[in-house]
C-alpha positions in Angstrom: -7.1 17.9 -12.2 -9.2 20.3 -14.4 -12.7 21.3 -13.7 -14.2 18.6 -16.3 -12.8 15.5 -14.6 -15.6 13.2 -14.3 -14.2 10.9 -11.4 -11.7 13.2 -9.5 -13.5 15.6 -7.5 -10.9 16.7 -5.0 -7.0 16.1 -4.8 -5.5 18.1 -1.8 -3.8 15.0 -0.9 -2.4 13.8 -4.3 -1.3 15.4 -8.0 -3.1 14.0 -11.1 -1.6 14.7 -14.4 -1.5 13.4 -17.7 1.2 13.3 -20.2 2.1 11.5 -23.5 -0.6 8.8 -22.7 0.3 8.5 -19.1 -1.7 9.1 -16.1 0.8 10.1 -13.3 -0.8 10.0 -10.0 1.4 11.1 -7.0 0.3 10.9 -3.4 0.9 14.6 -1.9 1.6 14.4 2.0 5.2 14.4 2.0 5.4 15.7 5.5 3.4 12.8 6.5 5.8 10.5 4.6 2.4 10.1 2.4 0.7 8.3 4.9 -2.9 6.8 3.9 -5.7 8.7 5.8 -9.5 8.6 4.8 -9.4 11.8 2.3 -6.0 10.0 0.4 -7.7 6.8 0.1 -10.7 8.4 -1.3 -9.1 10.9 -3.3 -7.0 8.0 -4.9 -9.6 5.9 -5.7 -11.2 8.8 -7.5 -8.0 9.3 -9.5 -7.3 5.8 -10.4 -11.2 5.6 -11.7 -10.2 9.0 -13.5 -7.1 7.5 -15.2 -9.0 4.1 -16.3 -11.8 6.1 -18.0 -9.6 8.6 -19.4 -9.6 7.6 -23.5 -6.1 9.6 -23.5 -4.6 7.4 -20.7 -2.8 3.7 -21.6 -1.0 3.3 -18.5 -0.7 4.4 -15.0 2.2 5.3 -12.9 1.5 5.8 -9.0 4.2 7.3 -6.9 4.9 9.5 -3.7 5.9 12.8 -3.6 9.3 13.4 -1.7 11.7 11.0 0.0 8.9 8.0 0.5 6.5 6.4 -1.8 4.2 5.6 1.5 5.0 4.7 4.9 1.9 3.2 5.9 -1.5 4.0 7.4 -1.9 7.3 9.2 -1.8 5.9 13.1 -3.3 9.0 14.8 -6.4 8.1 13.2 -6.3 4.2 14.8 -4.2 5.0 18.1 -4.9 7.9 20.2 -6.7 10.7 17.9 -5.0 13.8 16.3 -5.7 16.0 13.6 -5.5 13.8 11.0 -8.0 11.3 12.4 -11.2 10.4 11.1 -13.9 11.9 12.7 -16.2 10.3 15.2 -19.9 9.6 14.4 -22.6 8.8 16.8 -21.9 5.4 18.6 -25.6 4.7 19.1 -26.1 5.0 15.3 -23.1 3.6 13.4 -20.7 1.0 13.7 -17.6 1.5 15.9 -14.0 0.9 14.3 -13.0 -1.8 17.1 -15.9 -2.2 19.3 -16.7 -5.8 17.8 -14.9 -8.2 15.6 -17.6 -7.6 13.0 -17.4 -4.0 13.3 -14.0 -4.0 12.8 -14.0 -6.4 9.6 -16.8 -4.0 8.1 -14.5 -1.0 8.4 -11.4 -3.1 7.2 -13.7 -4.0 4.1 -14.6 -0.5 3.4 -11.0 0.9 3.3 -10.1 -2.4 1.3 -12.5 -1.4 -1.3 -10.6 1.8 -1.8 -7.8 0.0 -2.7 -8.1 -2.8 -4.3 -9.8 -1.3 -7.3 -5.9 -1.6 -8.5 -6.4 -5.2 -9.3 -9.8 -4.6 -11.2 -8.6 -1.5 -13.4 -8.3 -2.2 -17.1 -5.0 -0.2 -17.5 -1.8 -1.2 -16.1 -0.5 0.4 -13.0 3.3 0.9 -12.2 4.3 1.9 -8.9 7.8 3.8 -8.1 9.2 2.7 -5.1 11.4 5.4 -3.1 12.1 5.7 0.3 9.6 3.9 2.8 7.1 1.5 1.4 5.7 0.3 4.5 2.5 -1.4 6.0 -0.3 0.1 4.1 2.3 1.5 1.7 2.8 -2.5 0.5 -0.8 -3.0 0.1 -1.0 -0.3 -2.6 2.5 -1.3 -4.1 1.7 -5.2 -4.1 -1.9 -4.3 -5.9 0.2 -3.0 -8.6 1.0 -4.4 -12.0 4.5 -3.6 -11.8 6.7 -2.4 -8.8 10.0 -0.5 -9.5 12.0 0.3 -6.6 15.2 2.4 -5.5 18.0 0.3 -4.3 18.0 1.6 -0.8 13.8 1.5 -0.6 12.6 0.0 2.4 9.8 -2.3 1.7 8.3 -4.0 4.7 5.0 -4.8 7.4 6.4 -3.8 10.2 3.0 -3.6 11.8 3.1 -7.7 11.9 5.0 -7.3 14.8 2.0 -6.0 17.3 -0.3 -4.3 15.2 -2.2 -7.1 13.0 -1.9 -8.9 9.5 -1.6 -7.2 6.2 -5.6 -6.9 5.2 -4.8 -6.9 1.5 -2.0 -9.8 1.5 -0.6 -9.6 -1.8 2.7 -11.1 -0.5 2.0 -14.5 -1.2 1.6 -14.1 -5.1 5.0 -12.2 -5.4 6.9 -14.4 -3.0 5.5 -17.6 -2.1 5.0 -18.9 1.2 8.2 -19.3 2.9 9.2 -15.8 2.1 5.8 -14.4 2.9 6.1 -16.1 6.1 9.4 -14.7 6.9 8.7 -11.2 6.1 5.5 -11.5 8.5 6.9 -13.5 11.3 9.4 -10.7 11.6 8.3 -7.7 10.7 11.5 -6.9 8.9 12.5 -5.1 6.1 13.7 -5.6 2.6 16.1 -3.0 0.9 14.7 -2.7 -2.9 17.8 -4.0 -4.6 17.1 -7.3 -2.3 13.3 -7.0 -3.0 14.3 -7.3 -6.8 16.6 -10.6 -5.9 13.7 -12.4 -4.5 11.0 -11.2 -6.8 8.8 -8.9 -4.3 9.7 -6.3 -6.9 10.4 -6.1 -10.8 13.7 -4.7 -10.3 15.6 -1.9 -8.8 18.2 1.2 -9.7 20.1 3.6 -8.1 17.8 6.2 -6.1 18.8 8.8 -9.1 17.8 6.5 -11.9 14.5 5.6 -10.7 12.3 8.4 -11.9 14.0 8.0 -15.9 13.7 4.3 -15.4 9.7 4.3 -14.7 9.3 7.5 -17.1 10.6 4.8 -20.0 8.9 1.9 -18.6 5.5 3.8 -18.9 6.7 4.8 -22.1 7.1 1.5 -23.7 3.9 0.4 -22.2 2.1 3.3 -23.5 2.9 2.3 -27.1 0.6 -0.2 -26.7 -3.1 0.1 -27.2 -5.1 0.3 -24.2 -7.5 -2.5 -25.3 -4.9 -4.8 -25.9 -3.0 -3.8 -22.8 -6.3 -4.5 -20.8 -6.5 -8.1 -22.3 -2.9 -8.8 -21.2 -3.8 -7.4 -17.6 -7.2 -9.3 -17.2 -5.7 -12.6 -18.3 -3.2 -12.9 -15.8 -5.5 -11.3 -13.0 -8.0 -13.7 -13.7 -5.4 -16.6 -13.4 -4.5 -15.3 -9.8 -8.6 -14.9 -9.1 -8.6 -18.9 -9.9 -5.5 -19.1 -7.5 -7.9 -17.3 -4.6 -6.5 -13.7 -4.8 -9.9 -12.2 -4.2 -11.3 -14.9 -1.7 -7.7 -14.7 0.3 -8.3 -10.4 0.7 -11.8 -10.8 2.1 -10.5 -13.5 4.4 -7.4 -11.5 5.4 -9.4 -8.7 6.3 -11.2 -10.6 8.8 -8.1 -12.2 10.0 -6.4 -8.5 10.8 -9.8 -7.9 12.7 -9.0 -11.0 14.6 -5.3 -10.1 15.2 -6.6 -6.5 16.8 -8.3 -8.5 19.4 -4.6 -10.3 20.3 -4.1 -10.5 24.0 -0.3 -11.2 24.0 2.2 -9.3 25.9 3.8 -7.6 23.1 0.3 -6.5 21.7 -1.2 -5.1 25.2 2.4 -3.4 26.0 2.2 -1.5 22.6 -1.5 -0.4 23.4 -0.5 0.7 26.7 2.5 2.7 25.5 0.4 4.4 23.1 -1.1 5.7 26.0 1.2 6.5 28.5 4.1 7.7 25.9 2.6 8.5 22.9 2.3 6.8 19.4 6.1 7.7 18.1 7.6 6.1 21.5 5.2 3.2 21.4 6.3 2.3 18.0 10.0 2.6 19.0 9.4 0.3 21.6 7.8 -2.1 19.7 10.6 -2.2 16.9 13.9 -1.9 19.4 14.3 -5.9 20.0 14.6 -6.1 16.0 17.6 -3.9 15.6 17.8 -2.1 12.4 15.1 -4.5 10.7 17.2 -4.9 7.5 16.7 -8.4 6.1 20.5 -9.6 4.9 20.4 -11.9 1.8 23.2 -14.6 1.5 25.7 -13.4 -0.8 26.4 -16.7 -2.1 24.3 -17.3 -5.3 
């Protein structure tokens, strides 16, 4: 980032580089598996606008530093606090996050607005997925135009088991209803190579070949003028809107808030575990009945 950036005012949680008509936006909290906190969401929103506005950029690549793309939202802010938790404001003056379903919806919608811009950008966005792409990581990846994954990447929404439903639910538009339900009903995880087989991602490559494959795809796309690329993207996304994508995103945020009020035994136990044994053990207890959680596709076909 340069001092003359128009939209990107800070980049403490990501890197922003422009080379040969391609803007590279890299989530940069590798020690936290690039989990999303309030600062990263804000900086990502700024970086996407910066790339979309720059005349020298034709295509955007979104990736993650280190071994993972993004392991989801930083739950230290939602469950029990921590140094990455969002600051608390006067409860008498501002909405609490989970005090009412309307307040929960309001916060989810503000968060959603920062990432839903991926659909509205005029320029194509490629997402490079290695390692974990979980929960909020899938909210980002599946809102991009093309997703390119490592064979051994792990893609899923394990929070569906006890925490809520995807607030930005683009699964249906990639997988159709049966596979979407299969993934959300179990919270299981797809390996990148299998995600490619069923159409969740464009394709997959051996991990050590992924960078080169993404760079070559970005190069090829960048050879097309930005205005033409915008025409193609907006034509397809408009058809998705006519299929209800934007309305569905608004409603899934409300349904996620509803799920947060669930009082079933697994939901209650998860919240109890967070308070008694900590978030890490609570997640382990939540996921233990599901084994390794990896989806195994039938070898035939």
